C-alpha positions in Angstrom: -10.7 6.3 -14.2 -7.1 7.1 -12.1 -7.0 5.2 -8.9 -6.0 7.4 -6.1 -4.9 6.8 -2.7 -2.9 9.2 -1.2 -5.4 10.3 1.5 -4.6 7.4 2.6 -0.7 7.5 2.9 -0.8 11.1 4.2 0.7 9.7 7.7 3.2 7.3 8.0 1.7 4.5 10.5 1.9 0.9 11.7 0.8 -1.4 8.5 -0.2 1.7 6.5 0.9 1.0 3.6 0.1 -2.8 3.5 -3.4 -1.7 3.7 -3.0 -0.8 0.0 -2.0 -4.2 -1.0 -5.8 -5.4 -0.4 -6.9 -3.2 -3.3 -8.4 -4.6 -6.2 -8.9 -2.1 -8.5 -5.9 -0.8 -9.9 -3.9 -3.6 -8.4 -0.9 -5.7 -10.0 -3.0 -8.4 -8.8 -5.5 -7.5 -11.5 -3.2 -6.7 -13.8 -1.1 -10.5 -13.3 -3.5 -13.2 -12.4 -4.4 -14.5 -16.0 -0.6 -15.0 -16.4 0.6 -15.9 -12.9 -2.2 -18.8 -13.1 -1.0 -19.9 -16.9 2.5 -20.3 -15.2 1.5 -22.1 -12.2 -0.5 -24.5 -14.6 2.4 -25.1 -17.1 4.7 -25.6 -13.9 2.4 -28.3 -12.4 1.5 -29.9 -15.5 5.6 -30.5 -16.5 5.9 -31.3 -12.4 3.2 -34.2 -12.6 5.0 -35.6 -15.9 8.0 -35.7 -14.1 6.7 -37.5 -11.2 4.1 -39.4 -12.2 4.0 -42.7 -14.7 4.6 -40.8 -17.9 8.0 -40.7 -17.9 10.3 -43.8 -18.4 13.4 -44.4 -16.4 16.3 -42.8 -19.1 13.5 -40.1 -20.1 13.3 -38.7 -16.7 17.1 -38.9 -16.9 17.0 -36.8 -20.1 14.2 -34.7 -18.1 16.9 -34.1 -15.6 19.6 -33.1 -18.0 17.5 -30.8 -19.4 16.5 -29.1 -16.1 20.2 -28.4 -14.9 21.2 -26.9 -18.6 17.8 -24.6 -18.9 18.7 -23.7 -14.8 22.1 -23.0 -15.4 21.6 -20.7 -18.3 18.5 -19.0 -17.7 20.5 -17.0 -15.0 22.4 -15.9 -18.1 19.7 -13.5 -19.4 20.2 -10.0 -17.9 16.2 -9.6 -16.7 17.0 -6.8 -14.3 19.0 -4.7 -16.1 16.9 -4.4 -19.2 13.6 -4.2 -17.4 15.2 -1.7 -14.8 16.0 0.4 -17.7 12.8 0.0 -20.0 10.8 0.8 -16.8 12.1 4.0 -15.7 12.0 5.4 -19.3 8.4 4.1 -19.6 7.8 6.1 -16.5 9.5 9.3 -16.9 7.9 9.2 -20.3 4.4 8.7 -18.7 5.0 11.5 -16.5 6.1 14.1 -18.7 2.8 13.5 -21.0 0.9 13.9 -17.4 3.4 17.3 -17.1 2.4 18.5 -20.4 -1.8 18.0 -20.5 -3.0 21.2 -21.8 -4.4 23.3 -19.2 -6.3 26.6 -20.2 -6.8 28.3 -16.6 -3.9 30.9 -17.8 -5.4 31.2 -20.6 -8.6 32.0 -19.5 -7.4 34.4 -16.7 -5.7 36.6 -19.2 -9.0 36.8 -21.5 -11.3 37.5 -19.0 -9.5 40.3 -17.4 -8.2 41.7 -21.0 -11.0 41.5 -23.4 -13.3 43.9 -21.9 -16.8 44.5 -22.8 -19.8 43.9 -20.9 -22.1 44.0 -23.9 -23.4 40.7 -26.2 -20.6 41.1 -28.3 -17.8 41.5 -26.0 -19.4 38.2 -24.2 -19.6 36.6 -27.4 -15.7 37.2 -28.1 -14.6 35.9 -25.1 -16.2 32.8 -25.2 -15.6 32.5 -28.5 -11.5 32.8 -28.0 -11.9 30.0 -25.2 -14.2 27.4 -27.3 -11.2 28.0 -29.8 -8.7 26.8 -26.9 -10.9 23.9 -25.9 -11.6 23.0 -29.8 -7.8 22.6 -30.1 -7.1 20.6 -27.1 -10.0 18.3 -28.0 -9.2 17.9 -31.5 -5.5 16.7 -29.6 -7.0 14.5 -27.4 -9.7 13.4 -29.9 -6.3 12.3 -32.0 -4.4 10.3 -29.5 -6.7 9.0 -27.1 -9.2 5.7 -27.9 -11.9 6.7 -25.2 -12.2 10.5 -26.6 -11.8 9.2 -29.8 -15.1 6.9 -29.3 -17.0 9.7 -27.6 -16.1 12.4 -30.6 -15.8 10.0 -33.7 -16.1 12.4 -36.3 -16.2 15.8 -37.0 -20.6 16.2 -36.6 -19.9 15.0 -33.0 -17.9 17.9 -32.6 -20.4 20.3 -33.9 -23.1 18.5 -31.8 -21.1 18.7 -28.5 -21.1 22.8 -29.3 -17.3 23.2 -29.7 -17.7 24.4 -33.5 -20.2 25.9 -35.4 -21.3 24.9 -38.7 -19.7 27.6 -40.2 -16.8 26.9 -38.2 -16.7 23.1 -39.3 -17.0 24.4 -43.2 -14.0 26.8 -42.8 -11.9 23.8 -41.2 -12.8 21.3 -43.8 -12.0 23.7 -46.6 -8.4 23.7 -45.6 -6.7 21.1 -47.8 -3.9 19.7 -45.8 -2.8 16.1 -45.6 -1.3 16.9 -41.8 -3.3 16.9 -38.6 -5.6 19.8 -38.2 -5.5 20.9 -34.7 -3.5 23.7 -35.4 -6.7 25.9 -37.1 -8.6 26.9 -34.2 -5.4 28.7 -33.1 -5.2 30.7 -36.3 -8.7 31.9 -35.8 -7.7 32.6 -31.8 -4.7 35.1 -32.9 -6.8 36.4 -35.9 -9.4 37.0 -33.3 -7.6 38.4 -31.0 -5.9 40.4 -33.1 -9.2 42.3 -34.0 -10.2 42.3 -30.9 -7.0 44.9 -30.3 -8.1 46.8 -33.2 -11.9 47.3 -31.5 -10.2 48.6 -28.7 -11.9 45.6 -26.7 -8.1 45.0 -25.8 -6.5 47.9 -24.4 -3.0 48.2 -25.2 -0.3 46.1 -27.1 1.0 44.6 -24.2 -1.9 42.5 -23.4 -2.1 41.0 -26.6 1.0 40.1 -26.3 0.4 37.9 -22.9 -2.8 36.5 -24.3 -0.7 35.3 -27.5 2.3 33.9 -25.7 0.1 32.0 -22.9 -1.7 30.6 -26.6 1.8 29.3 -27.6 2.2 27.6 -24.6 -0.7 26.1 -24.6 -0.2 25.1 -28.5 2.8 23.6 -27.3 1.7 21.4 -25.0 -0.9 20.0 -27.8 1.9 19.7 -29.7 3.8 17.9 -27.1 1.5 15.2 -26.7 0.8 14.8 -30.4 4.6 14.2 -30.6 4.7 11.5 -27.6 1.6 9.6 -29.6 3.6 10.1 -32.8 7.5 9.0 -31.3 6.6 6.6 -29.0 9.6 4.2 -27.2 11.3 2.2 -29.9 9.8 -1.1 -31.3 13.4 -3.5 -31.0 14.0 -1.9 -27.2 10.4 -3.2 -26.1 10.8 -6.7 -27.8 13.8 -7.0 -26.2 12.4 -6.4 -23.2 9.6 -8.4 -23.6 11.3 -11.3 -25.3 13.9 -11.5 -22.4 11.1 -11.7 -19.5 9.2 -14.6 -21.1 12.1 -16.5 -22.4 13.4 -16.5 -18.7 9.9 -17.3 -17.5 10.1 -19.9 -20.0 13.0 -21.6 -18.9 12.4 -21.3 -15.6 9.4 -23.7 -16.5 11.7 -26.6 -16.9 14.8 -25.4 -15.0 13.1 -24.5 -12.0 11.6 -27.9 -11.5 12.3 -29.9 -8.2 14.2 -32.9 -9.0 14.3 -36.2 -7.2 16.7 -35.7 -4.5 18.2 -39.4 -4.6 19.9 -38.5 -7.6 21.9 -36.3 -5.9 22.4 -33.5 -8.2 23.7 -29.9 -6.8 21.3 -27.6 -5.5 18.5 -30.6 -5.3 18.8 -32.4 -2.2 15.1 -30.8 -0.6 12.1 -31.5 -2.2 9.3 -28.8 -1.9 6.9 -29.5 -4.5 5.8 -25.7 -4.9 9.1 -23.4 -6.1 7.8 -20.1 -3.8 10.8 -18.1 -4.7 10.4 -18.8 -8.5 6.7 -17.3 -7.9 8.0 -14.7 -6.3 10.5 -14.1 -9.1 7.6 -14.2 -11.9 5.5 -11.6 -10.1 8.0 -9.6 -9.7 9.2 -9.6 -12.6 6.4 -10.2 -14.8 4.4 -7.3 -12.7 7.2 -5.0 -14.0 6.6 -5.2 -17.2 2.6 -5.0 -16.7 3.7 -1.8 -15.2 5.5 -0.6 -18.3 2.8 -1.7 -20.6 0.0 -0.1 -18.7 2.0 3.5 -18.6 3.7 3.3 -21.9 0.4 4.9 -23.5 -1.9 6.5 -20.8 -4.8 7.4 -23.4 -6.1 4.4 -23.2 -8.5 2.7 -20.8 -6.7 0.9 -18.3 -7.5 2.0 -14.9 -4.7 4.6 -14.2 -4.6 5.7 -17.7 -5.5 9.7 -18.1 -9.3 10.8 -17.7 -9.0 13.0 -20.7 -13.0 13.0 -21.1 -13.2 14.2 -17.7 -10.1 16.6 -18.9 -12.2 18.2 -21.7 -15.6 18.5 -19.8 -13.8 20.3 -16.6 -11.7 22.6 -19.3 -14.8 24.1 -20.9 -16.8 24.3 -17.8 -14.3 26.2 -16.1 -13.6 27.9 -18.6 -16.6 29.7 -20.3 -17.6 30.0 -16.4 -14.5 32.3 -15.9 -14.7 34.5 -19.1 -18.8 35.0 -19.1 -20.4 35.3 -15.5 -17.6 35.6 -13.7 -16.4 38.3 -15.9 -16.0 41.6 -13.7 -18.5 40.1 -11.3 -16.0 41.2 -8.0 -17.4 40.8 -4.4 -17.9 44.0 -2.4 -14.5 44.7 -0.7 -15.0 45.0 2.8 -12.6 45.6 5.7 -10.6 42.0 7.1 -11.1 40.5 10.5 -7.1 41.5 11.0 -8.0 45.2 10.2 -6.5 47.0 12.9 -4.2 43.3 14.6 -0.5 43.8 14.0 0.0 40.2 14.6 -2.5 38.2 12.5 -3.0 34.6 13.9 -5.9 32.5 12.4 -7.0 30.6 14.7 -6.3 26.4 15.4 -9.3 24.1 16.1 -8.9 21.5 19.0 -7.8 18.4 16.3 -5.3 21.0 14.8 -4.0 22.1 18.5 -0.6 20.4 18.3 0.4 21.7 14.6 0.7 25.6 17.1 4.4 25.7 17.1 6.6 28.8 18.0 8.8 30.3 14.6 11.7 29.0 13.8 14.6 31.6 14.4 17.5 30.2 14.0 19.6 27.3 15.5 21.9 29.7 17.8 18.9 31.5 19.3 19.3 29.5 22.5 23.1 29.6 22.9 
């Protein structure tokens, strides 16, 4: 489930942001602690071997030369450049996928208001139209999301869940196509909307045009998600970034060792045992890479991945409610409380009294 903390940072306060550092679920600590422990263990092991009685004096001198060599050339790996550009690309891709999630709200508003009839046939028309819309999004989510695919692994599961009737499944399977057939319910939708216009259930061609245009926008969102799943970030770029990060820290295992201060090596006049800033570098760079690994496919099962199953449930529930029970079910009109008040002003509670401010009339008002 997506980790939400917006209410915790609604107001800037002293140490307000720092409280977020103590969270575990969805945190960088949860993502990185295994790699961090492995790095610390390997670094400690090499340090013990160098400081202990394992190596002879000649071998220690060779280890020191290797450490200086690795430390000199590790900084030539452009970790910051390749990693920063890569994470920016992945985050933009992640946000664009969220923006293109298919929501049926605009379609269900049009169907509820434009497809007339309070009888059983009118009700059946509206419910079937929004069911086709939800079936289309489900077919897309099922093809890109592992969580949805586990929930609906076969077409039989879609029939059992009520998204498709047995007859519709038969017609769906009769269409011979080697491609993903998520577009079939949209064809049914457009044909059924045209039939409703011929029957007079849709009053005029403008309403039909609006419904079909909105349907095409919905289909575009579905195909965009499919395109993101089909064409990912180029594999070579992902490999370059991963190799750059892991090669850099492999070099740090040897190059950042504290050497014997009595040898007089430049930069090794202090022996602290614990490489504090190297560990911080590992935490920041590897954490950056882990962010990209988690966001590159937001339809998995990580803590911050999109809740596709919740979206399916929500869309089906609200769309059926809007076109069926709420169709032409209007509250009685009555006069509002400001009927004879030319200066309508909603009241403030005592807690919100400080937000009652005079209107801004321009910076030159008091001149």
